[in-house]
Each structure stands twice: as structure tokens, then as C-alpha cells.
VEXFIBA-713888 format. One record per residue (C-alpha): x, y, z; residue in one letter. Coordinates in nm, 2 decimals, always signed. Layout:
        x        y        z   residu
        X        Y        Z        a
...
//
This chain:
        x        y        z   residu
    +6.93    +2.43    +3.23        m
    +7.01    +2.61    +3.55        a
    +7.09    +2.97    +3.65        y
    +7.43    +2.98    +3.81        e
    +7.61    +3.21    +4.05        t
    +7.75    +3.51    +3.86        p
    +8.13    +3.53    +3.82        i
    +8.37    +3.82    +3.78        t
    +8.51    +3.94    +3.45        i
    +8.86    +3.86    +3.58        k
    +8.75    +3.49    +3.64        k
    +8.61    +3.48    +3.29        a
    +8.93    +3.61    +3.13        i
    +9.13    +3.35    +3.33        e
    +8.91    +3.08    +3.20        n
    +8.95    +3.19    +2.84        i
    +9.33    +3.21    +2.88        r
    +9.35    +2.85    +3.00        k
    +9.10    +2.74    +2.73        r
    +8.84    +2.63    +2.98        y
    +8.60    +2.86    +2.80        y
    +8.59    +2.79    +2.42        v
    +8.36    +2.86    +2.13        l
    +8.16    +2.58    +1.96        p
    +8.19    +2.55    +1.58        s
    +7.82    +2.66    +1.55        i
    +7.92    +3.01    +1.67        q
    +7.96    +3.29    +1.42        r
    +8.28    +3.49    +1.40        e
    +8.35    +3.81    +1.59        f
    +8.18    +4.11    +1.43        v
    +8.17    +4.39    +1.69        w
    +8.34    +4.72    +1.61        d
    +8.54    +4.94    +1.85        t
    +8.24    +5.16    +1.94        e
    +8.03    +4.86    +2.05        q
    +8.32    +4.75    +2.28        i
    +8.36    +5.10    +2.42        e
    +7.99    +5.11    +2.50        r
    +7.99    +4.77    +2.65        l
    +8.26    +4.88    +2.90        f
    +8.07    +5.20    +2.98        d
    +7.76    +4.98    +3.06        s
    +7.97    +4.76    +3.28        i
    +8.11    +5.07    +3.47        m
    +7.76    +5.21    +3.51        r
    +7.62    +4.88    +3.64        d
    +7.38    +4.85    +3.35        y
    +7.27    +4.50    +3.25        p
    +7.47    +4.34    +2.98        i
    +7.24    +4.04    +2.93        s
    +7.27    +3.69    +3.05        t
    +7.52    +3.44    +2.90        f
    +7.44    +3.08    +2.81        l
    +7.72    +2.83    +2.87        f
    +7.73    +2.47    +2.75        w
    +7.92    +2.22    +2.97        k
    +8.09    +1.95    +2.77        v
    +8.22    +1.64    +2.95        d
    +8.59    +1.57    +2.90        k
    +8.51    +1.24    +2.74        n
    +8.29    +1.40    +2.47        r
    +8.53    +1.69    +2.38        i
    +8.68    +1.50    +2.08        k
    +8.32    +1.45    +1.94        d
    +8.29    +1.82    +1.86        f
    +8.50    +2.10    +1.72        q
    +8.58    +2.40    +1.93        f
    +8.77    +2.73    +1.87        y
    +8.97    +2.97    +2.08        e
    +8.87    +3.33    +2.14        f
    +9.02    +3.60    +1.93        l
    +9.28    +3.80    +2.12        k
    +9.43    +4.03    +1.86        n
    +9.16    +4.12    +1.60        y
    +9.29    +4.24    +1.26        h
    +9.03    +4.32    +1.00        e
    +9.25    +4.19    +0.72        k
    +9.49    +3.93    +0.87        d
    +9.32    +3.80    +1.18        a
    +8.95    +3.77    +1.17        r
    +8.92    +3.40    +1.20        h
    +8.93    +3.20    +1.53        n
    +9.19    +2.93    +1.57        k
    +9.09    +2.57    +1.63        k
    +9.13    +2.48    +2.00        a
    +9.37    +2.20    +2.06        d
    +9.20    +2.05    +2.37        l
    +9.30    +1.76    +2.58        s
    +9.04    +1.54    +2.75        n
    +9.18    +1.60    +3.10        d
    +8.89    +1.82    +3.21        e
    +8.55    +1.94    +3.10        d
    +8.52    +2.26    +2.90        v
    +8.26    +2.53    +2.88        i
    +8.14    +2.64    +2.53        a
    +7.97    +2.98    +2.50        i
    +7.64    +2.94    +2.32        l
    +7.51    +3.29    +2.38        d
    +7.73    +3.60    +2.46        g
    +8.02    +3.53    +2.23        q
    +8.04    +3.89    +2.10        q
    +8.04    +4.03    +2.45        r
    +8.29    +3.78    +2.59        m
    +8.53    +3.82    +2.29        t
    +8.50    +4.20    +2.33        s
    +8.60    +4.18    +2.69        m
    +8.89    +3.95    +2.61        y
    +9.02    +4.17    +2.33        i
    +8.99    +4.48    +2.54        a
    +9.16    +4.34    +2.85        l
    +9.43    +4.13    +2.68        t
    +9.47    +4.22    +2.32        g
    +9.45    +4.46    +2.03        t
    +9.20    +4.57    +1.76        y
    +9.32    +4.67    +1.41        a
    +9.07    +4.79    +1.15        k
    +9.13    +4.97    +0.82        k
    +9.15    +5.35    +0.84        i
    +9.00    +5.55    +0.55        p
    +9.20    +5.65    +0.24        y
    +9.47    +5.40    +0.28        y
    +9.51    +5.10    +0.04        r
    +9.44    +4.76    +0.18        w
    +9.80    +4.66    +0.11        d
    +9.95    +4.96    +0.29        s
   +10.15    +4.87    +0.61        p
    +9.99    +5.18    +0.77        y
    +9.63    +5.10    +0.69        a
    +9.57    +4.88    +1.00        f
    +9.72    +5.05    +1.32        p
    +9.69    +4.82    +1.62        k
    +9.50    +4.98    +1.90        k
    +9.43    +4.90    +2.27        k
    +9.14    +5.00    +2.48        l
    +9.21    +5.30    +2.72        y
    +9.01    +5.48    +2.99        l
    +9.05    +5.85    +3.05        n
    +9.10    +5.89    +3.42        l
    +9.06    +6.27    +3.43        l
    +8.71    +6.34    +3.30        s
    +8.39    +6.20    +3.17        k
    +8.31    +6.13    +2.81        s
    +8.19    +6.42    +2.60        d
    +7.95    +6.19    +2.43        n
    +7.60    +6.25    +2.58        m
    +7.51    +5.88    +2.54        e
    +7.80    +5.74    +2.75        v
    +7.95    +5.85    +3.08        e
    +8.30    +5.70    +3.09        y
    +8.55    +5.79    +2.82        d
    +8.67    +5.45    +2.68        f
    +8.86    +5.47    +2.35        k
    +9.07    +5.24    +2.13        f
    +9.39    +5.42    +2.07        l
    +9.74    +5.36    +1.94        t
   +10.03    +5.40    +2.19        k
   +10.12    +5.73    +2.04        e
    +9.76    +5.86    +2.07        e
    +9.74    +5.75    +2.43        a
   +10.06    +5.93    +2.52        e
    +9.91    +6.26    +2.41        n
    +9.80    +6.44    +2.72        k
    +9.56    +6.66    +2.54        e
    +9.24    +6.54    +2.38        t
    +9.05    +6.74    +2.12        f
    +8.68    +6.77    +2.16        i
    +8.40    +6.93    +1.96        a
    +8.24    +7.24    +2.11        d
    +7.88    +7.21    +2.01        i
    +7.80    +7.55    +2.14        n
    +8.04    +7.73    +1.91        d
    +7.90    +7.84    +1.58        d
    +8.24    +7.93    +1.44        t
    +8.45    +7.71    +1.22        e
    +8.70    +7.67    +1.51        e
    +8.51    +7.39    +1.69        t
    +8.79    +7.20    +1.85        d
    +8.88    +7.26    +2.22        l
    +9.14    +7.09    +2.43        k
    +9.10    +6.90    +2.76        k
    +9.34    +6.72    +2.97        s
    +9.35    +6.34    +2.96        s
    +9.53    +6.05    +3.12        f
    +9.47    +5.74    +2.92        w
    +9.48    +5.43    +3.14        f
    +9.55    +5.11    +2.94        e
    +9.26    +4.89    +3.06        v
    +9.46    +4.56    +3.04        s
    +9.67    +4.68    +3.33        k
    +9.37    +4.64    +3.56        i
    +9.43    +4.27    +3.55        l
    +9.77    +4.32    +3.72        d
    +9.61    +4.48    +4.02        f
    +9.61    +4.22    +4.29        t
    +9.40    +4.42    +4.54        d
    +9.23    +4.76    +4.58        i
    +9.55    +4.91    +4.73        s
    +9.71    +4.88    +4.39        k
    +9.47    +5.15    +4.27        v
    +9.61    +5.41    +4.50        m
    +9.96    +5.29    +4.43        e
    +9.91    +5.34    +4.06        f
    +9.76    +5.69    +4.10        l
   +10.04    +5.80    +4.33        m
   +10.32    +5.67    +4.11        l
   +10.17    +5.85    +3.81        n
   +10.11    +6.18    +3.99        g
    +9.74    +6.17    +3.95        l
    +9.69    +6.27    +4.32        m
    +9.92    +6.57    +4.28        d
    +9.70    +6.87    +4.28        t
    +9.98    +7.09    +4.16        s
    +9.95    +6.90    +3.83        k
    +9.58    +6.83    +3.82        y
    +9.27    +6.99    +3.97        t
    +9.10    +6.85    +4.28        q
    +8.81    +6.75    +4.06        v
    +9.03    +6.56    +3.82        e
    +9.22    +6.38    +4.11        a
    +8.89    +6.28    +4.27        t
    +8.75    +6.16    +3.94        f
    +9.06    +5.95    +3.88        a
    +9.04    +5.79    +4.22        l
    +8.67    +5.71    +4.19        q
    +8.69    +5.59    +3.83        t
    +8.99    +5.35    +3.88        l
    +8.83    +5.22    +4.20        n
    +8.51    +5.15    +4.02        q
    +8.70    +4.98    +3.73        f
    +8.88    +4.76    +3.97        f
    +8.56    +4.67    +4.14        n
    +8.37    +4.57    +3.82        v
    +8.66    +4.36    +3.69        i
    +8.78    +4.19    +4.01        h
    +8.50    +4.19    +4.26        q
    +8.15    +4.22    +4.11        k
    +7.98    +3.92    +3.97        g
    +7.92    +4.08    +3.63        t
    +7.89    +3.76    +3.43        i
    +7.54    +3.61    +3.49        s
    +7.48    +3.29    +3.30        y
    +7.27    +2.98    +3.25        y
    +7.44    +2.64    +3.22        l
    +7.32    +2.37    +2.98        e
    +7.46    +2.03    +3.05        e
    +7.30    +1.82    +2.77        s
    +7.55    +1.63    +2.55        e
    +7.31    +1.60    +2.26        e
    +7.42    +1.82    +1.97        l
    +7.07    +1.84    +1.82        d
    +6.93    +1.97    +2.14        k
    +7.22    +2.22    +2.18        v
    +7.16    +2.33    +1.82        l
    +6.79    +2.38    +1.87        q
    +6.87    +2.59    +2.18        i
    +7.11    +2.79    +1.97        f
    +6.85    +2.85    +1.70        i
    +6.58    +2.94    +1.95        r
    +6.81    +3.20    +2.11        i
    +6.93    +3.36    +1.79        n
    +6.66    +3.33    +1.52        s
    +6.42    +3.56    +1.71        g
    +6.62    +3.87    +1.72        g
    +6.90    +4.06    +1.55        t
    +7.19    +3.93    +1.76        k
    +7.28    +3.68    +1.49        l
    +7.24    +3.73    +1.11        s
    +7.04    +3.46    +0.94        y
    +7.34    +3.35    +0.73        s
    +7.54    +3.31    +1.05        d
    +7.27    +3.09    +1.19        l
    +7.25    +2.88    +0.87        l
    +7.63    +2.84    +0.87        l
    +7.61    +2.72    +1.22        s
    +7.35    +2.46    +1.12        i
    +7.57    +2.35    +0.83        a
    +7.87    +2.32    +1.06        t
    +7.68    +2.10    +1.30        a
    +7.55    +1.87    +1.03        q
    +7.85    +1.83    +0.80        w
    +8.02    +1.50    +0.88        k
    +8.36    +1.49    +0.71        e
    +8.45    +1.86    +0.67        k
    +8.43    +2.15    +0.91        d
    +8.18    +2.38    +0.73        a
    +8.28    +2.69    +0.93        r
    +8.65    +2.65    +0.85        e
    +8.61    +2.54    +0.49        v
    +8.37    +2.82    +0.40        i
    +8.57    +3.09    +0.58        h
    +8.89    +2.98    +0.41        e
    +8.71    +2.97    +0.08        f
    +8.59    +3.33    +0.12        v
    +8.94    +3.44    +0.19        d
    +9.06    +3.26    -0.12        t
    +8.81    +3.40    -0.36        i
    +8.85    +3.75    -0.22        n
    +9.22    +3.73    -0.30        g
    +9.16    +3.66    -0.67        i
    +9.28    +3.93    -0.91        g
    +9.25    +4.28    -0.77        e
    +9.04    +4.15    -0.48        g
    +8.66    +4.11    -0.42        f
    +8.41    +4.15    -0.13        n
    +8.24    +3.81    -0.13        f
    +8.11    +3.68    +0.20        n
    +7.96    +3.36    +0.35        k
    +7.61    +3.46    +0.23        d
    +7.73    +3.44    -0.13        f
    +7.89    +3.10    -0.07        v
    +7.59    +2.96    +0.11        l
    +7.35    +3.08    -0.17        k
    +7.59    +2.94    -0.43        s
    +7.57    +2.60    -0.26        c
    +7.19    +2.60    -0.26        l
    +7.16    +2.71    -0.63        v
    +7.43    +2.47    -0.76        l
    +7.28    +2.18    -0.57        a
    +6.96    +2.22    -0.78        d
    +6.74    +2.25    -0.47        f
    +6.40    +2.37    -0.57        s
    +6.38    +2.61    -0.27        d
    +6.69    +2.83    -0.24        i
    +6.57    +3.07    +0.02        k
    +6.77    +3.14    +0.33        f
    +6.56    +2.96    +0.58        q
    +6.63    +2.69    +0.83        v
    +6.40    +2.43    +0.65        d
    +6.64    +2.43    +0.35        n
    +6.94    +2.34    +0.57        f
    +6.82    +1.99    +0.66        t
    +7.06    +1.71    +0.73        k
    +6.97    +1.57    +0.38        e
    +7.05    +1.89    +0.20        n
    +7.37    +1.95    +0.40        m
    +7.49    +1.60    +0.31        a
    +7.44    +1.68    -0.06        i
    +7.62    +2.01    -0.03        i
    +7.91    +1.85    +0.16        e
    +7.94    +1.57    -0.09        a
    +7.95    +1.82    -0.38        n
    +8.16    +2.08    -0.21        w
    +8.48    +2.03    -0.41        d
    +8.32    +2.06    -0.75        s
    +8.08    +2.34    -0.64        v
    +8.36    +2.55    -0.49        s
    +8.58    +2.48    -0.79        s
    +8.31    +2.61    -1.03        a
    +8.25    +2.92    -0.81        v
    +8.63    +2.99    -0.80        q
    +8.66    +2.95    -1.18        k
    +8.37    +3.19    -1.23        a
    +8.54    +3.45    -1.02        i
    +8.87    +3.40    -1.19        e
    +8.69    +3.45    -1.52        l
    +8.53    +3.78    -1.42        v
    +8.86    +3.89    -1.28        a
    +9.01    +3.83    -1.62        k
    +8.74    +4.06    -1.76        f
    +8.88    +4.33    -1.52        g
    +8.62    +4.32    -1.25        y
    +8.70    +4.35    -0.88        s
    +8.55    +4.48    -0.55        r
    +8.55    +4.83    -0.71        d
    +8.33    +4.75    -1.01        n
    +8.14    +4.43    -0.95        l
    +7.82    +4.59    -0.84        l
    +7.64    +4.26    -0.75        a
    +7.84    +3.97    -0.62        t
    +7.54    +3.73    -0.67        n
    +7.57    +3.78    -1.04        s
    +7.85    +3.53    -1.03        i
    +7.62    +3.25    -0.93        i
    +7.46    +3.18    -1.27        p
    +7.81    +3.19    -1.43        i
    +7.93    +2.93    -1.17        a
    +7.62    +2.72    -1.24        y
    +7.70    +2.72    -1.61        f
    +8.06    +2.61    -1.54        i
    +7.94    +2.35    -1.29        y
    +7.67    +2.19    -1.51        k
    +7.90    +2.17    -1.82        n
    +8.18    +2.04    -1.60        q
    +8.42    +2.29    -1.74        f
    +8.76    +2.33    -1.57        d
    +9.03    +2.58    -1.65        a
    +8.92    +2.56    -2.02        t
    +8.66    +2.82    -1.95        i
    +8.94    +3.06    -1.87        l
    +9.18    +3.00    -2.16        h
    +9.07    +2.75    -2.42        a
    +9.00    +2.89    -2.77        g
    +8.70    +2.66    -2.80        v
    +8.54    +2.85    -2.52        r
    +8.60    +3.20    -2.66        e
    +8.24    +3.25    -2.76        n
    +8.12    +3.15    -2.42        d
    +8.36    +3.40    -2.26        r
    +8.23    +3.68    -2.48        k
    +7.87    +3.59    -2.41        a
    +7.93    +3.58    -2.04        i
    +8.11    +3.91    -2.05        s
    +7.82    +4.07    -2.24        e
    +7.56    +3.91    -2.01        w
    +7.74    +4.04    -1.70        l
    +7.77    +4.39    -1.84        a
    +7.40    +4.38    -1.92        r
    +7.28    +4.27    -1.58        v
    +7.51    +4.51    -1.39        l
    +7.40    +4.80    -1.61        l
    +7.04    +4.71    -1.56        k
    +7.07    +4.64    -1.19        g
    +6.91    +4.30    -1.24        t
    +7.05    +4.15    -0.92        f
    +6.93    +4.44    -0.70        g
    +6.68    +4.35    -0.43        g
    +6.61    +3.98    -0.39        t
    +6.73    +3.79    -0.70        p
    +6.61    +3.45    -0.59        d
    +6.36    +3.43    -0.87        a
    +6.64    +3.47    -1.13        i
    +6.83    +3.15    -1.03        y
    +6.57    +2.89    -1.13        p
    +6.53    +3.06    -1.47        v
    +6.90    +3.06    -1.53        m
    +6.93    +2.70    -1.42        r
    +6.65    +2.59    -1.67        n
    +6.80    +2.78    -1.96        l
    +7.15    +2.65    -1.88        t
    +7.02    +2.29    -1.87        n
    +6.82    +2.33    -2.19        e
    +7.12    +2.46    -2.38        h
    +7.41    +2.26    -2.24        l
    +7.74    +2.33    -2.41        g
    +7.70    +2.70    -2.46        k
    +7.62    +3.01    -2.25        f
    +7.26    +3.08    -2.35        p
    +7.29    +3.46    -2.38        l
    +7.03    +3.50    -2.66        e
    +6.79    +3.28    -2.48        e
    +6.82    +3.47    -2.16        i
    +6.76    +3.80    -2.34        i
    +6.45    +3.65    -2.52        d
    +6.31    +3.50    -2.20        y
    +6.32    +3.83    -2.01        y
    +6.21    +4.05    -2.30        k
    +5.92    +4.27    -2.18        g
    +5.95    +4.15    -1.82        k
    +6.06    +4.34    -1.51        r
    +6.40    +4.19    -1.51        k
    +6.46    +4.26    -1.88        s
    +6.82    +4.29    -1.99        i
    +6.72    +4.45    -2.32        s
    +6.81    +4.81    -2.39        f
    +6.63    +5.11    -2.55        s
    +6.76    +5.43    -2.71        d
    +6.69    +5.61    -2.38        d
    +6.90    +5.35    -2.20        d
    +7.19    +5.41    -2.44        i
    +7.16    +5.79    -2.39        e
    +7.19    +5.73    -2.02        n
    +7.50    +5.51    -2.07        i
    +7.66    +5.78    -2.28        l
    +7.63    +6.02    -1.99        e
    +7.81    +5.79    -1.75        m
    +8.13    +5.93    -1.59        e
    +8.48    +5.82    -1.52        y
    +8.53    +5.60    -1.21        g
    +8.18    +5.47    -1.19        s
    +8.14    +5.09    -1.17        a
    +7.87    +5.10    -1.44        r
    +8.10    +5.30    -1.66        t
    +8.34    +5.01    -1.66        y
    +8.06    +4.77    -1.75        c
    +7.97    +4.99    -2.05        a
    +8.33    +5.00    -2.16        l
    +8.35    +4.62    -2.16        t
    +8.07    +4.63    -2.42        l
    +8.27    +4.87    -2.63        l
    +8.59    +4.66    -2.60        y
    +8.47    +4.30    -2.63        p
    +8.80    +4.17    -2.78        s
    +9.06    +4.29    -2.54        l
    +9.34    +4.05    -2.43        n
    +9.25    +4.01    -2.07        y
    +9.58    +3.86    -1.98        n
    +9.67    +4.23    -1.94        f
    +9.52    +4.47    -1.68        k
    +9.32    +4.76    -1.81        y
    +9.23    +5.10    -1.66        h
    +8.95    +5.34    -1.73        q
    +9.14    +5.63    -1.90        d
    +9.07    +5.98    -2.01        h
    +9.16    +6.00    -2.38        i
    +9.22    +6.37    -2.34        h
    +9.38    +6.39    -2.00        p
    +9.18    +6.52    -1.70        k
    +9.46    +6.76    -1.59        s
    +9.39    +6.99    -1.89        f
    +9.03    +7.05    -1.79        f
    +9.04    +7.34    -1.55        n
    +8.97    +7.70    -1.64        k
    +9.33    +7.82    -1.58        r
    +9.49    +7.54    -1.79        k
    +9.23    +7.59    -2.06        l
    +9.32    +7.96    -2.08        a
    +9.69    +7.88    -2.12        t
    +9.60    +7.65    -2.41        l
    +9.41    +7.92    -2.59        g
    +9.05    +7.85    -2.48        i
    +8.94    +8.19    -2.37        e
    +8.56    +8.19    -2.41        d
    +8.39    +8.11    -2.07        d
    +8.11    +7.92    -2.23        n
    +8.35    +7.71    -2.43        t
    +8.56    +7.64    -2.12        k
    +8.25    +7.52    -1.94        q
    +8.15    +7.30    -2.23        e
    +8.50    +7.14    -2.21        f
    +8.47    +7.09    -1.84        i
    +8.12    +6.94    -1.86        n
    +8.22    +6.68    -2.12        s
    +8.57    +6.56    -2.04        f
    +8.47    +6.31    -1.77        n
    +8.19    +6.13    -1.97        k
    +8.20    +5.81    -2.16        l
    +8.29    +5.96    -2.49        s
    +8.62    +6.08    -2.36        n
    +8.70    +5.74    -2.20        l
    +8.87    +5.43    -2.31        q
    +9.01    +5.10    -2.16        l
    +9.39    +5.12    -2.18        l
    +9.65    +4.88    -2.06        q
    +9.77    +4.98    -1.72        s
   +10.13    +5.02    -1.82        n
   +10.03    +5.24    -2.12        s
    +9.81    +5.45    -1.89        n
   +10.10    +5.52    -1.66        i
   +10.32    +5.61    -1.96        e
   +10.04    +5.83    -2.10        k
   +10.02    +6.03    -1.77        s
    +9.94    +6.39    -1.85        d
   +10.06    +6.42    -2.21        k
    +9.83    +6.55    -2.47        t
    +9.65    +6.27    -2.65        f
    +9.81    +6.37    -2.98        k
   +10.17    +6.37    -2.84        n
   +10.12    +6.04    -2.65        w
    +9.98    +5.87    -2.96        l
   +10.27    +5.99    -3.18        e
   +10.53    +5.88    -2.92        e
   +10.36    +5.53    -2.89        m
   +10.32    +5.47    -3.26        y
   +10.57    +5.60    -3.51        s
   +10.40    +5.42    -3.80        n
   +10.09    +5.61    -3.93        p
    +9.92    +5.27    -4.00        n
    +9.95    +5.18    -3.63        d
    +9.80    +5.51    -3.53        i
    +9.50    +5.45    -3.76        q
    +9.46    +5.10    -3.61        t
    +9.46    +5.24    -3.26        f
    +9.20    +5.50    -3.35        l
    +8.97    +5.25    -3.51        i
    +9.00    +5.01    -3.22        q
    +8.90    +5.30    -2.99        n
    +8.60    +5.41    -3.20        h
    +8.77    +5.73    -3.31        i
    +8.72    +5.83    -3.68        k
    +9.05    +5.81    -3.87        s
    +9.00    +6.16    -4.01        d
    +8.90    +6.31    -3.67        a
    +9.11    +6.59    -3.53        s
    +9.28    +6.48    -3.21        i
    +9.42    +6.83    -3.13        e
    +9.32    +6.93    -2.78        f
    +9.17    +7.26    -2.90        t
    +8.92    +7.05    -3.12        d
    +8.80    +6.86    -2.81        f
    +8.43    +6.95    -2.85        i
    +8.42    +6.82    -3.21        n
    +8.62    +6.51    -3.11        f
    +8.37    +6.45    -2.82        y
    +8.06    +6.50    -3.04        t
    +8.19    +6.27    -3.32        e
    +8.30    +6.00    -3.08        r
    +7.97    +6.01    -2.89        r
    +7.80    +5.94    -3.22        s
    +8.03    +5.65    -3.29        s
    +7.98    +5.50    -2.94        l
    +7.61    +5.53    -2.97        k
    +7.61    +5.33    -3.30        l
    +7.84    +5.07    -3.14        k
    +7.62    +5.03    -2.84        l
    +7.31    +5.00    -3.06        q
    +7.49    +4.73    -3.26        e
    +7.61    +4.54    -2.95        v
    +7.28    +4.56    -2.77        l
    +7.06    +4.51    -3.08        n
    +6.87    +4.82    -3.00        v
    +6.78    +4.90    -3.36        r
    +6.66    +4.55    -3.43        n
    +6.44    +4.34    -3.20        t
    +6.50    +4.50    -2.87        e
    +6.40    +4.86    -2.92        v
    +6.04    +4.82    -2.80        n
    +6.11    +4.55    -2.54        s
//
């Protein structure tokens, strides 16, 4: 391995464009955010070290022996996070980036592409949630951030065209903390079009930045010095320092990669392990297969937040390896061969498990522990169940048992921390009771232990105090509604609508006493005023009083009685809004009895 003569950023970008620089399959995906890229460019401008790169030279005759990927140009958090496979000829050697991929990709995106990440409060399926932004440099003044000097920012075209920038005045103690300053946002990709230093002055003149009738002398001088410096660090200075490895032995390259990345925080351990798997799978491309699988399972139902860590852990558990920790020793060639050979059946079981919990109404919003899916997947895998676990009548008891187990572990936080000790127990119990989901056996095994999924009266009191919108509240509701038809979508719903519970509205409805108003407001959001309601019914219910909605939905009194019973409301209970406190108290008692029944609190579990 030799230290080579540094090259310019312009040269590196050209090499990426012509696919002379590529990424090996053992590399992780791009993970830097916009702030990291902005700071990188500030460091480059200030001549700060940005660390040495490590390149791997691959002979043209060996290119087909490995899999390589192109650099990301236009990053999109939802639609373009994965690198494309590089379709390379064997006409010339290539350089694969072993260390420095995040920095190199950042420079490529900033100088040639766009970055689109989700902005807050927009839905993931909104066309406005992911605005495409480019990197810009303010040519008129320094950054107001004390930690950086140059004002690099990712902006939309509309933001960049705004000639005034709002900044926080940290010396102002009033609420009006925003001040304005002038800005001229230079699109950094344009620097690549400058063929020589004279183009800097030409650009400044054409855009009036040297006109002191428009800008101050300080601003004009800053623009000239800043753009000159930017041209220099991109076109002239040898910013990219690197070592070159020329070995063609993948095992040696892999060991170098591990040595570089396992000692620090530059690469997460799961990224490292995926890189090892990618290098050792023979028939499939582990990187591509696992990334595609993550995208697939995250698209099930209302959507989930699974990642490669979850998939890798699932592979270790379902393969029945005795040691399932995330460590290099468990990702041997032998283990990787077993995982690759079983991938189709393992991935199918995992997908079926996720489809099942999606039928139960879970999604990214209420599945508190993604790893809780793994024991369900193992149960499906070992019993060789296919789609029957989702629909077949013969599997109905298993579905109910799985639903209750999942609610129990999520309410208890069983999979918090490091749950590795849970998987061997679940595997043993599953294998000892093949053919059925061993819910009772799991409860018995953990009774009295730290990971107990048994409940006490105090636990039930805590459940009854849970409020609308909480993920745990949804878990509790699934225990109260075990027989719902999950071919339909259900929402958490206020039985007596939320919109009625403010002091002004309560007064118009005849609730005058302030203490009574507060009691209404303190209670309406809790479990005893909540139900699971089909989504279309919830929309139709809207802000109607519960009594009016119920009478509109069901003209037959017997149907009303059935609805009340199914929702744990006494048939003789008053459902008038003004009787809300009595309604709440009576239903709370009913729910407590139901939870005690479902969770066996009054029988064997009360002292566990």
C-alpha cells in the first residue's frame, strides 16, 4: 500500500463521472445529512484536513469477479437512497473507494446533484414532502454559525433566489429575534464550469457583485476572495490525499476494510457485517438483496421502519446459530453460506410475520419494537407456514395468541435494551411446541423473571390511564378487541368526540361548573373514552355526538345494543354527552374487568 500524489476535487469528480471511481459492494450506503456536507465544504475552504482516502486498484481483467456500484448523484430519502450497480467494461482498470465513501459521495452530490430529505409535518406520500435542494455558497458574508466560517447551505431554487437571509440575533432578549442580511447564493456546481481563474472575475462582474453601488466594499471584497478560494480548492489544490491498495485478493481487501472501520465510529457495526456478508455470499448479492428486502417490508400495510440491522439479526436467529450477537466471528464463511442457502425461506417467513402484524393494525407509528417480529417469524419458519398464517381458519387461534403476545411484550417493553437473551428461549419453546404458538408456555417461563409478560392490578391501572395516540394505547386496545375483522383498517377513536372537550364548548352544552369542566377535560383522552373503529366509520362519525352518530348508524335497537356490548359499554348506560363522567366511570370499570380477564390477573398472574 503506497501513499500517492494528492489530486484535485475536480479530478475526482471527473473520475466518478466516467465511472473510473466506483464503490465496492462491501461499502455501506450513503448516510450523511446536509449539515455534514456543509461542514465538509467549510473544512475544505479553510484548508482543514478532511482525512486520507483509501483506494483499491482493480485490474481490468478482474473487474467481472467483483460487484461494483456507482456513486449517488441525486439523493432522495424516500425514492433514491440506494446506489445503482455499475455496468463496467473490462477496457481499463477501475479504482474502488475503500475508505472515504461518505466524503467522496458528499462532494459528488454537492457539486453535481441534489439532496432531498423529508421536511417535518408532511406525510411521506405528499409530493411536497421532499423538496430537491442544491448546495449554495453565500458570496456576501460569513456564516453566522460560530462553528463554521463559510456559509454553505442546501437550498431550493426559490430559497436561493431570495436576496435576504434571516438570522437569529442572539443578543436580543425580545421575541423579535430575526434580522435580515444580504445574500448572494452561488450554486456550487457552477464552479466546475470555470475553466480558469479569470472566470471568477467574469462571473462577479456579470452578476454585479463588484458594483459598490449595489453592495458595500466589504461585501464585494468578500465575494472576490471567497470565489477565488473556492475555485482554488476545487480546481488547483491537491485536496484528495490517498493511499492505493493494489492487491487483488478479496480476503485481504476485506480485512483492510474491517481494520479501518471496526475501530471507530465511521461505520456502524451492522454496515460492517453486511459488507462481510456481501463479500462472502456466492450466488446472491447480499447488499442488493437485503436493501431491496428492507424496502419491500417497509412498504407493507401503512408502512414500517425496519432496517438492515433487523434483517441481519433475523438471519442469525432463524438460522438457529447458538451465538446471535452482532460480531464479526458470527459472520464466518460457513455461517454466511447457511444464511444465503436459506434466504428465500427466511425472508418469506419474516415478510409473512410483518404482513400478519400489519393485519393487526400495526405500522411504523405503533410498533414500538421492530425486533419483536423476529420470534413470530421464527414460529412461521419452523412450522413451515405460508399464507395460511394470514388467512386460514385453522390458524385462527395462533393469530389470536400472537396478537396477545405482541401486545403483552410491547406494553411491558420486553424488547427494550438488548433482547438477545430472548431469542434462544423463544426458539426452544417454539421447537418444544411445534404446531401452535406457545403463548401460555412463554408466560409461564418468564413468570417472576425480569422479562415477565405477566400483569398485576397496578399494571392494569397504568394501562387504564393511557391516552389517545400513544403506541401503547393501541396495544391495549388490541387486547380489548381480540376478534376484530382485520381485513378492515381500524383507527383509535374518541367515543365522545374530542372537539366537545374545551371549556367554551362545554359551557354551550350546559356544563357550567368549572370543576366539572376540568373533570371532563382530564378524562376524555384516556382509554375509557377510546375504541377501535373502522376507518370509514370514524370518518363518518367526525364530530357528531356519540348518541346521534350511533342512532344514525343503527336504526334497529338490537344493533345498537350489540354495538354497545362489543365496545364494553353497559346496555343500560346513558350515552348522553352531559352524563360523560358517569359513562367514563362505568366503562373504566368494565375495561378493568376485561383486562383482568384477558391478562389472567385475578388468577395465576396477580403475584407474578
